[in-house]
C-alpha positions in Angstrom: 0.6 -12.4 -38.9 -2.7 -12.9 -37.1 -2.0 -16.5 -36.1 1.7 -16.2 -35.3 5.1 -14.7 -36.2 6.0 -15.1 -39.8 2.8 -16.9 -40.8 2.9 -18.1 -44.3 6.7 -17.6 -44.8 8.8 -20.7 -45.3 11.5 -21.5 -42.8 15.1 -22.0 -43.7 14.6 -25.7 -44.4 11.5 -25.1 -46.6 8.8 -26.2 -44.3 6.1 -23.7 -43.3 6.5 -21.8 -40.1 3.2 -22.9 -38.7 4.8 -26.4 -38.2 8.2 -25.1 -37.0 7.1 -22.4 -34.6 5.3 -23.3 -31.3 2.4 -21.2 -30.3 4.2 -19.5 -27.4 7.3 -18.7 -29.3 8.0 -15.0 -30.0 9.1 -13.5 -33.3 12.4 -12.6 -31.7 13.2 -16.2 -30.5 12.0 -17.5 -33.9 14.3 -15.1 -35.8 17.3 -15.7 -33.6 16.8 -19.4 -33.9 17.0 -19.4 -37.7 20.1 -21.0 -39.3 22.5 -18.2 -40.1 21.3 -15.9 -37.3 23.6 -17.4 -34.6 25.3 -14.0 -34.2 22.0 -12.4 -33.0 21.1 -12.5 -29.4 17.5 -12.0 -28.1 17.0 -8.3 -27.5 14.9 -7.5 -24.4 11.4 -6.2 -25.3 11.9 -3.4 -22.8 14.8 -2.1 -24.9 12.7 -2.3 -28.1 9.7 -0.6 -26.6 11.9 2.4 -25.4 11.5 5.0 -28.1 14.9 6.5 -27.2 16.6 3.3 -28.4 14.8 3.5 -31.7 15.6 7.1 -32.5 16.2 7.6 -36.3 15.3 4.1 -37.3 11.9 5.0 -38.7 13.7 6.9 -41.5 15.8 3.9 -42.4 13.2 1.1 -42.5 10.1 1.0 -44.8 6.9 -0.1 -43.1 8.6 0.8 -39.8 5.4 0.6 -37.7 4.3 -2.7 -39.1 7.8 -4.1 -38.8 8.1 -3.0 -35.2 4.6 -4.6 -34.5 5.8 -7.8 -36.1 8.9 -7.9 -33.9 6.8 -7.3 -30.8 4.2 -9.8 -31.8 1.4 -7.3 -32.2 -1.3 -8.5 -34.5 -1.6 -6.6 -37.8 -5.4 -6.3 -38.6 -6.6 -8.4 -41.5 -7.0 -6.4 -44.7 -4.4 -3.7 -43.8 -1.8 -5.2 -46.1 -1.8 -7.4 -49.2 0.4 -10.5 -49.6 3.3 -8.5 -51.3 3.2 -5.9 -48.5 3.3 -8.7 -45.9 6.5 -10.0 -47.5 8.0 -6.4 -47.4 7.0 -6.0 -43.8 8.8 -9.3 -42.9 11.9 -8.2 -44.7 11.7 -4.8 -43.0 11.2 -6.5 -39.6 14.4 -8.5 -40.1 16.3 -5.4 -41.1 14.9 -3.4 -38.2 15.8 -6.1 -35.8 19.3 -6.1 -37.1 19.6 -2.3 -36.5 18.1 -2.6 -33.0 20.5 -5.5 -32.2 23.5 -3.4 -33.3 22.5 -0.8 -30.7 21.6 -3.4 -28.1 25.0 -5.2 -28.1 26.6 -1.9 -27.2 24.8 -1.8 -23.9 25.9 -3.7 -20.7 23.0 -6.1 -21.0 23.7 -6.7 -24.7 27.4 -7.3 -24.1 26.5 -9.7 -21.3 24.1 -11.6 -23.6 26.8 -11.9 -26.3 29.5 -13.0 -23.7 27.1 -15.7 -22.5 26.7 -17.0 -26.1 30.5 -16.8 -26.6 31.2 -18.7 -23.4 28.6 -21.4 -24.4 30.5 -21.9 -27.6 27.6 -20.9 -29.8 29.9 -19.3 -32.3 32.1 -22.4 -32.6 35.3 -23.7 -31.2 38.8 -23.7 -32.5 39.5 -27.0 -34.4 43.3 -26.9 -33.6 44.5 -29.5 -31.1 46.6 -27.1 -29.0 43.7 -24.7 -28.7 41.9 -27.2 -26.5 38.4 -26.3 -27.8 38.8 -22.6 -27.2 35.7 -20.6 -28.0 35.9 -18.5 -31.2 34.0 -15.7 -32.9 
């Protein structure tokens, strides 16, 4: 992860992330932008950095520290992990982000972020004629 989020991992359409992620993109925005992750909103980094909000998660996620560093775009020193461990860290980061997101959407800021996505029709619109394009979940 020295050169960017998810380095070396293929994106959902099979191309490498190096070509699909811009240099100033964060891991969070990359992850939320993946196909199939439409139900995730971008969690504020302040929320993630507050230890109180992460209470108990270290026991549920393997490679917790590395996964948290990945989410926050902190470089992992070369040689700390082998290729297999890097893959496990990436999976752990995705799981950790899901757990953090579940807590975040229960806050006022998280609910507002999800309401904004709903109002923008990110989750889709009702296809029935008499629904007039009503947003759906």
